ROTIVO-560997 format. One record per residue (C-alpha): x, y, z; residue in one letter. Coordinates in pm, whole numbers, plus 50000, padded with zeros to 5 digits. Layout:
! residues N
XYZa/...
//
This chain:
! residues 646
319505617011664m/318795638511939q/323055645511880q/322435653511540l/318895678911677r/321175692511945k/324165697811659f/321435715311414d/320595741711675l/323595747211778i/324595757011376v/321485775911385e/321875800211672r/325865804011560m/323955810411188a/324615849411198p/328635849011301a/329115816811018r/331075834010786v/333435845411086a/334035815511182i/334795797110874l/336915830310834v/339195816311158l/338905783911090f/340555787710748h/343345813010873t/344255783711108f/344415754010869i/346555777710649f/348775788110905a/349355750211044a/349865737410665c/352515755510607y/354125757010979a/353505720010854f/355705722810546a/357635741510658t/358795713510867l/358665683510680t/360385707110413r/363475711110637f/364065682710868d/362365699911159f/365895720011179q/364435752111097l/366515768511409g/369415756811314e/369025756010903a/368995790810962g/364855793210827y/363475803911103s/362875837210987q/362215830410641l/359505815310797f/357605839410953k/357945864710675s/356435846410446a/353605825210699l/350915862810625p/351685861510257v/351085827110270v/348025825710456v/346475863910327t/346555848709980v/345375814910066e/342105834610215l/341805856609961l/340935825909682f/339535805609939g/337135841609958t/337325842909576l/336475807909503f/333425805609837g/335225782210066f/333195796710386h/330015792710156r/329685758510102g/327515734810382w/329865705510452w/327105687610573r/325745683410224y/329785683010061v/329675668809720g/332625666509420m/331175697909284s/332715709109627d/335715688909657v/336235704809270l/335975745709399k/338565737409645t/341555718809407v/340685748409171l/340665776709461g/344105758709661t/345355755509313t/345525790009196c/346475800909462a/349545780909460l/350795795709118a/350045825309268f/352455825109489l/354615803909238l/354395836908974a/355945856909262s/358865838909307w/359195836408975y/359295879108965i/361155880809298d/363125852709399p/363905874309720s/360325879309765y/359535873410084t/362045844610117g/360205817109971i/360995782409886s/358945762309594r/359165731509768g/357705744410062v/354035758309793l/353565728209677l/353735708610004i/351835731910122n/349805726509877w/349175692009954a/348455695510270f/345905721710304v/343765698110076n/344385673910226v/343225694310542s/339905712010397l/339035677910241f/339285664810587g/337325684410814a/334615682510514r/334535648210518a/334775646910939v/331395671110869i/329805644910630r/330565612910834i/328895626611165f/326305632510931q/325965603810812d/326215589511136f/323855607311284a/320845598811000r/321445559911074q/321115568811481g/317595584111357r/316125555411176r/313775532711422t/311885502311351g/312085480711133s/313025487610783q/312425474810444t/314985462810237r/315515469009891v/317355458809609l/317555488009291i/316895469708993i/319865493408768g/323135502608886a/324115537308668g/323005571908730d/319235569808834a/320085542509066g/322775556309256e/320975587609306a/318645568909462l/320345548509701a/322055585609778r/318265596009858e/317775562610042i/320705568110228q/320205603010326h/316475600610435r/315745572910688p/312205589710743q/311485560210427l/312805533810638g/314255516210372m/317655501210354k/318945491109983v/320805455310063v/321845452609669g/321755461909311f/321085441909000v/322015451408662d/322755431708320d/326045443208250k/328405412708373a/331465440008425a/329355455108727k/329165425208906w/331225418509187n/331755457309182s/330295483109469q/328805516609456i/327985534409778r/329055503210004g/326435487409858i/327585454409619g/326125452609272i/324945407709276c/323815401108910g/322075400908649p/318265406208650i/316885373108556s/318675360808913e/316495390809103i/314975357609300a/317975340609477g/319895374209518i/316345391309681a/316585352709924e/320115353410000r/319875392810087l/316365384510206r/314875415110059a/311325424010002s/310905448609735e/312595460409454a/312285497509258l/313255495408930i/315495526008855a/315765525008473i/314135556608370p/315335550607961s/314015517207927a/310715508207712p/307865489507778g/309235458907673k/311785458107907r/309615470308196i/307555439108053r/310115412508108e/311465430608444i/307985429908611l/307845395408562h/310865387208726h/309905406309009v/306735390509003a/308255356908983g/310135361509268a/307115379809502a/309195410909568l/306975441109566a/307035466309330c/308465505309233k/309825523009028t/311485558808941i/310095578208612p/310465571208282g/312685592308063m/309905611507896d/309115622708212q/312135634508388l/313125659608056v/309625678108150t/311045687208473g/307995682008684k/309105645508832v/312635637909009q/314875603508942v/314765593109347t/310275600009311q/308515567409399l/305415553909269r/303745522009171p/304785502308843v/301725514908655n/300195496208311l/300975529608107e/305455522408171d/304815489508030l/304955504307705v/306525532507708r/308785547907456r/311305573507427e/309945606307315k/311465620706943i/310635659706913e/311125669806600l/313845703406573p/312995740306638g/310075735406810d/306975734906547p/304005726806757v/304945758506998r/304765778406688q/301685763706554l/299795768306864f/300865802606990e/298765825407039g/296325809006852k/292555806606940r/292145765006941v/288845740206983l/288825708307029v/285975690007024t/284815661107233g/287315676907510a/285655653207771g/286875622007658g/290125610807768t/291545619107386i/290635658007347g/291075665207743a/294545654107714e/294705680307316l/293285703007630a/296405699607860a/299035693107607q/297845723807370v/298005751507712l/301755742407760d/302165759007432f/300585791207484a/297605796207305p/295525823107284a/292535807807393r/291245773507380v/288095767907343f/285985731707514l/283415714207289l/280945687707491e/278365674307444r/278055655707812s/277915681808089e/279675662308364y/282945651508143a/282745688408040l/282805693708421y/286195667808479e/288135682408218c/287695716708384d/288315702108677k/291625690808534r/292895708808383l/291915742408663s/294155713908924r/296685716908654e/297465747908579r/296775780208795t/295705800908447d/293415777608305a/289875795808343h/291975827108203s/292615807707839r/289645784607840v/286145786707798s/283805759907833r/280805753507547h/278005723707581l/277475717107239v/276705685407016d/278315689306709i/275125677506507r/273635705506628d/274275726306278a/272595762406456n/274045758406798a/278065745106583l/277415776506368e/276575805306635s/279925789206789l/282595787506532m/280795828806460a/282115836306832s/284675822006846t/286425823006508t/289425791806610p/292345793006388h/293005753506415i/290285728506556v/291375694206709l/288455674106593h/288625647106909a/284245638706886a/283185605506838a/281205576006920h/284115542406999k/283235511307116h/283615489906842v/279885462307017p/277465486807066l/278315502806664g/277425475906508e/273455476506756e/273395517206663n/275195513306289a/273395546906182m/274115563506505e/277205559306414y/277375569206040v/275975608006160r/278255614406445n/281075601606345n/280585609905967t/278405628905878l/278525657106159a/282195652206078t/281835668705735r/279765693905891k/281615706306111l/284885709305823a/282455725805618e/281905748005907a/285435752305985c/285775767305674e/282775789005671r/284895805205923h/288095807805823g/290415783206016v/293115780905899e/293935738806008r/291695710906075f/292765680606247v/290785648906264f/291445616506480i/290975586006280s/291645549406405t/293905521206279d/290135503206318k/289705525905980a/292535502605757i/290415469805652n/287415480605904p/285535450306002t/283385472906208s/281005495906192v/283125518606418m/286205513606195g/284595520905877a/282525551405980s/285865566206083k/287275555805749r/284495568305583a/285065605605759a/288705603105654e/287045597005259i/284875631705302a/287325650405463l/290025644305210l/287225654204914d/286905689305040l/290825693705055t/290865704904693p/288055731304678y/289335746705023s/292375775205163e/291825754205536m/294315727805554k/292845692205705i/294655664005847t/293785628905971a/295755607806238v/295125578106303r/296725558806604f/295665522406843g/294375520907097n/295115541707437v/295295534707751l/292415541307971g/291035557707758s/286305553707839s/285325526007672g/288885504807645s/290025473107799v/292385486108073v/289405500508235p/287265467908253l/290455444908367f/291005466808634l/287365465408705e/287175431808730q/291215419008887i/289295447109231a/286205425709211a/287985392109229g/288145382808934g/287265363108657p/289595389708394v/287465386508016t/289435380507714v/287835377807373t/290425350907266h/294165342207364p/295475358907068e/294255384307004v/296555411107002t/296705454107010r/298325484107004y/298975505607255f/300075541007282l/299515557107643r/297475591707633t/300395615707661s/302705596707409e/299365597007141a/298465633507193i/302145649107104s/302125625906847l/299265638506706v/300445672006746l/303525672006609q/301675655606289a/299695685006311a/302805704406173t/303445678705903l/302545692605544g/299945713205342e/296975692405465g/294735667705197g/297335639405411r/296085605305616v/298395604005906f/299475570306117m/301175569206454l/304335544806441d/302385523406753m/305255503706790g/304785460406920e/301505446506920p/300495441907255v/299115406807347r/295855414307541i/296435378907763a/299975393907817e/298575423407915l/296055410208161a/298405391408303r/300485419808373d/297995438808538l/296575411008799i/300495408808855e/300155450608896l/297915445509132s/299445419909403n/297825389709284h/298295358709061t/296885343908769v/296455318709022e/293555341309262e/292355360908946i/291945337208654p/291365347708273i/289025331508116v/287925333407693f/285345344107631t/285135344807227g/285795378707010l/282865398906980r/280885416006738p/282935438406430g/285865425206653e/289405417606501k/292405391006643l/294715418406551f/294755461106391e/295985460706078e/298285490405951i/297545502305576r/294885490005371l/295285474105060a/296565491204745g/297465520305014e/301195533704990s/303115543505340i/305025574205335h/308095582605516s/308005623805688t/310695638105904v/309315622606275h/310585590006277p/307115575206436q/305125596106181i/303895583305871v/302115595905513i/299185567705402t/297795577905089e/295045556705022a/292555545904737p/289485579704739q/286835570904540p/285525599204261s/283695636404428p/280725621704238e/280235590704448a/281125610304786i/278745637104751r/276105617404624k/276555589504962w/276555620005169l/273545635605019a/271825601405040d/273275587805419a/271545629605576e/267855624805399k/268255589605524a/266975572305782e/268495532705763y/268255501805988s/271245491506132a/271815465405851r/270805494705576e/273345516005770a/276205490305706i/275025482405321a/275595521405321a/279435519605454l/280245493105220k/278815507804968e/281485544905074l/284685518505189v/284945491405029p/287175474005214e/285215468805447y/284215435605541t/281565434805826p/281075406206051e/278285386505844s/280345383005550e/283825375205711q/285395333105766p/284305326206050h/287855307406093s/289755335805988r/289625346506350y/288365318106546q/289385285606489d/292765299006238q/294665323706422p/297715337106260p/300675317706413t/302935354106304g/303305384506456r/301185411706372p/304005433706114e/305155468506237k/304355496606077l/308285510206009r/308635475005817l/306575484505533v/308135525905515i/308675532105136s/
//
């Protein structure tokens, strides 16, 4: 280590003379190689064969030409301690061009300096070997010096994935002894790679045998280096790693790598979002940027998980202004803090407004002063059991306020209104789902009479959102358990927040309004398995933190459905977004219902009855057959969205 520091200090002090030294070094190499090539070609008998004078006259020409091409191709500019394939290719190309120039000179005038073609070819090989060798010696010295830096115990790690990402990760670990790691092997499911090596490290076998491999190699940690792996595959790998009692980290997923904000060698703990990640699909032509660039955008419910992510992603598309609307002071403060932390220009492009969307006067004043082009409506009550006890509040906030907001937007010239709905609006069994479905109906009723493009986007649970099951599980794990799950067979669709919002924004670019879009939410996840994954991610076992089943809560389904009875589904240009066409009540019935609900002071029972009147597919808990969800859980998996597209 001290030797390496001394070497670095010497190099630093010699930096001003570095180029001159490298030119002298290359001059020596070119001259020595040409001399040795000439001796080799003529069996070390220059004097007897009369070639001594020819060698003397050709030497300065050859060395000068090679120096010129070496300068042209930057032989003296590279740092040899970091030599790689690009340096090798550059060296070969430079020496080959010099050879071609000299051979061309010979064919133009064979008597020119008496250069021998055979000597030139041998010289080309010697020069390349010498230049490669010199660079390799420096690189080897550097690697040995790095090994000397390694002090104390090192964590012996296995890399899962013997591809480009795995090789890059192994190289980074070898070059950074301060990480305190030593790669002792790769594991990969491709049998063709087994018993081969990457950077001198063996590929030991399939991922399913990682427990035995780790025991044999005395590894204590696994690093997942498969950025393209979907969530389902990550969950499988995690279970193998947990069975081997290994600590686990991962590199970012491909959707994060393509943004350029993270690197393939950035290790972090496996998190829940890794377990549901999917390939990111973008529409050609960047239509989302075209929609938002230079526009004034209003985001309601900006303090919530969905609203905050909407604001963050919209800011990526250079809007003229983003207006954050939120009724919770603390939530609005947290959203503003996040945006300021992630974007230096947030304060100059973002306005914050403490407004309740049910306050008609405040809302009207805000719309008049901001005149947004696009409104993204995420404000809503979302907690299912609370909705059963506060039905009228959910009707006011989720349904009536949404209709009034859309009407205000229409009056003030808003071009596009995007409503964030939910998969719980499909054949709803809860007040929350029914109030969202009623809001869809109320919005679609406006579309025939409005120039404003109105769309609704349904999707499932967002990981980590406020009120979702994930933060609850994490709290329970932190407290030592138990983790409470309602039913062993309950399943839900999950999307990562960033993925859900990206799809929402892409859905906003589709169609001319009057559409309800549904996001393809991938595979349903069994909540009991999700709880187990979270326990394992927290470095515990289900024996240490048990899972307890408590029974379904009011308004909850055993599984989420993906379409209404009588509802047709059509594909769009985006493979993960479809259009749903649900039956719509008559305009007269809708407007009468809205007028009655606006004037009424319903009890919870009356509000539920009113919702059932507008949303006939709504089946309140009191009307559900008990066995439907509790005693006779479905034996098959919920159908996938992409299987029912017509």
